[in-house]
N, C-alpha and C positions, 0 to 999 in steps of 0.2 A: 464347479467352484463358484462361490458367490463373488461377484465383482464388487470391488471396493468402490463405495460412493462417497459423496462429500460428507456424509455423517461420520465417516471413519478417516477423514483426511488427517486427523491428528496423529494417526500411525506414522505418516511420513515425516513428522517432526522427531520421531525416536531416533533416527540416525544422527541429526545434528545434535540432539539433546545428549545422546550417549558420547558423541565425540567430544562434547564440552565436558561432560562429567569425568570421563576416563582419560582424556588427553588434554583439553584445554584448560580445565580448573587445575590439575596438578601442575602443569607448566606455569600458569598464572601465579599459584601459590609459591613455587620455587623461585620464580622471578621476583616476586614481592619480598620473599625472605632475603634474597640477595641485596635488594634495594634497602630493606631495613638495616641490614649489617652496613651498607656503605654510608647510610645516615648516621648511624651510631658512631662510626669511625670519623665521619666528617665533623660531628659535634665534638668529639674528643680532640681532634687536631685543631679545631677552632678555638677551643679553650686553651690548648697548649700554645698556639700562636699569640693569644692575647697575653698569656702569662710571660712568655719570652719577651714580647715587646715592653713589658714592665720592668725588665731587668736593667739596671743602670749600667753595669759593666759585665755583659755575658762573656762566657769562656769561648774559645774558638769552636769547640764542639756545639755549644748552644747557639753560636752566632750562625754556624753552618746549618744547624737545624731550623733556624729562624728564616734564613734565605730560601730553604727548601719548602718550608710550609707556606711562605708568602707566595710561591708559584703554585704549589699543588692545591691549597685550600680553595682559591677563586675557580680553578679548573673543576674541582670536585663539586663545588657549589653549582656551577652551570650544568655539570652532568646530572646531578640530582634533579635540579629544576626542569631539565628536558624530560627526564624519566617521569616526573610528576605529571607533565602535560600529556605525555603518553598514556599514563593511567586515566587521566581526565577524558581524553579522546575515546580510548577503548570503553570506559564506563558509560560514557554518553551513548555510544553506539549500542551497548548491550541493553541499556535502558530504553532506547528507541525500538529496538527489536522485541523487547518484552511488551511494550505498548502495542505494537503491531500485532503480536501474538494474541494479546488480550482483545483488541478490536476485532480481529478476523474471527477467532473462535467464539468469543462472546456474542457477537452479532449473528454468527451461524447458529449458536445455541438457542438464542432468543427466537430466531425465525423458525427453528425446528420445533420449539416449544409452543409458539403460536399456532404453527400449522397443525400440530398434532394435539391440540387442546380438546378435552372431552366435550366442551361446550359447542365446538364447531358442528354445524349441521350439514349433512349431505344433501345436495340439491340435484335432483335429476334434469339435466339440460337436454332440450331437443335440438339436434343440428338439423339444419336443412340440406337438401341434396342439391349440389351445384349442377348436376346433370339435367335437373329440371328447369334450369334457368339459362337464359340466352347468354348472359354476361359470364355465368359461371361455367358454361361449356368452353368458353374460350381463354379462361384464366389459366395461366401457368401454375404448376404446382412445384416448380423448382424453388429452392430456397433464394430469398432476396439478399441473404448475407452468407458469405462463404465462412465466416468466423462466428464465434459464439463462446459460451462458457458451459461447463458441466455442473454449475451450481447456480444458486439464486443471487443474481448479480444485477437485476433491474427490479425496481419496485413501483407499484402503483399506489399513490397516496391521495386520500381525499383532502380537497382544499376548499376555500371559500368560493372559488370561481368553477369548481368542478373536480378535476383530477390533474395530477402531474406525474410523469414518469421520470425517474432518476435512478442513478446508480445506487446501490446498497452501501452501507458502511464498509462491508468487505472489500469492495472494489475501491472506494474512496481512500481506504487506509494506505494502499499501495504507494501512490504518488506522494502522500504526505510522509510516509516513512523515508522515501528517498530523499526528499526535501529536508527533513529534519536531521537525518543521519549526516547529510552533506553540511548543513548549517553548524552541527556540532563540531566537526572538524575544522571548518573555516573559522569559527569564533575562537577556538582554543589555539589555532595556528597563528592568528593575528595577535593574540594576547601574548603568545610565546615569543613572537618576533619583537614586540615592543619591549618585553621585559629582558630579553637576552641578547638582542642585537644592537650594536652601536651604529649601524649603517641607516641613513635616512630612508624611510619607506617612499619610493617613487611610484609613479603610476605603472610602469612596467614591472616593477618589483611586486606591487600589489596584485596585479593581474596574474603574474606567475604564481604567487602564493595562493591565490584564489583557486586556480585551475589544478594546482598540484596537491591541494589539500582535499577539500570536498566540494569545490564548485560545480564540478561536472555532475554530481549527484543532485545539487541544488537545481540545475537547469533541466535535468531529466525529470525531477519531481514536478517543477512548474510546467513543463510541457505536457506531462501526463495528467496534471490537474486540469488543463484546458481541454484536453482530449477527452477525459472522463467526466467533465462537468456539464456537458449538453443535457438539457432536459426537454421533455415534450409535454405541452399543456393541452388539456381537453377543456376548452373555455366555453362554458355554457352561456355566458353573457355576450361573448363575441360571436357565438355560434360557429366556432372555428377550432380546428386542431392546429397548433402551432408547433411545427417541427424545425428546429434550427433556424428560426426566423421565417419560415415558409408557412403561409395560411392556407389551410384546406378547409373550405366551408362545409358545414354539417350536411347541406343539401347535395354535396358531391359524393358523399360517403354512401356506398351502395350495400356493402357487406363486410364481414370480417372473415379472414382466412386463417385457419389454425393448422400448422403442419408440423411434421416431425422430420428432422434431418440428422445426418451422421457427419460429424466434423472430425477430419483426420488429424492426428497429432503424431509427431515424430517420437515423442517420449512414451506415451502410454498406448499408442496404437489408434486412439480415437475415442470419442464419446457421443452420446445421443444429446441433442439439443432441440429446442422448441422454438417456433416463430409464431407470433400473431401480427397479421398484416392487414392494414386497411386496403379495402377494394373499392375503387371509385367508379362513378357511372361510365366512364370510358374503358374500364378494365384495367387501369393501372394499379399497381400494388405499392403501398408504402409501409415500411416496417414500424411497428409500435413496440413490441417486446421481443427479446431474444436472449434466451437463457435456458438452463438445464433443469429446473425445477418444475415438474409437471404439475404438481398440486397447486403451486402458486399461479402457474400459467393458466390453468383452468379456472381458478377463482377469480383471477383478474379478468379473464376473458369474459365471464358472465357479467361482471360489473361494466366493463366497456360496452358490451352488447346491449344491456339494459339503458346505458346511458345514451347511446346513439339510436337505440331502438331500430336496430338492424339484425338480420340473421347472421349465423355463423356457419361457415363451410369448414368441415373437418376431414383431414386426410390421415386417418391411422393413428391419431393420438390417443383416443380412448377406445 
């Protein structure tokens, strides 16, 4: 049986998509139909209330109806407004999820199209044998990172100063989705409060409203943005590699190490991932790239090797 790869990851969206089509959408349609009926009833009662107020000498029955409508119409108006804000919040969330879907699978499609373009040339690369090198004999082949991804999550980009390594759009979209979904709920919750509540908004009440609406999602998105925003620079003018503020001079870079690892996962059982590490003159290893797309890893490996003018030691990747 062929193992599902990242190119077929859209299949995993069939379950939530079918749930929405056959369960969520009919329920939303039914709920919206009831909402429309309430709005129509409210509009009729509001017109009736205005007409009763214009009667100079209403009968006992009309007067009783007037008092009833003066109580029920404002209550119904508030209920309808609360339902409207619920639809605004839900619609905003669905919009953000749609944007996330387009960003993830759009970037995945473009990356796959670029990788499989017919204009790409296959280049035979000669790896050197670490067993023939004194430092290579002592270097560990254990993974430097216990985690990783089974898709193309890090990209090597050409810049004016050399290269930079950053996360792909697929990975960047996740924290942004958390942030904007949370922001959507927070904004509508505060608008709803100002419009429907007669109680002044205190600092404690604002904090409670923030955290009980979407504030937690916003904070998670901000934290993940900082976690995923780290970049590595290969700076030809400074003659250094800059990783999280740490400078590694070019003269200290001895070789590159390419290895394959298996990352365990409780959900899928695990997946294959690849690492490209710097090897220094002292035998230390510093991770440069860590993701699951072998073709992109090999392509970026050759660019980095040519940039540093150092050999590559390979362990079972090709």
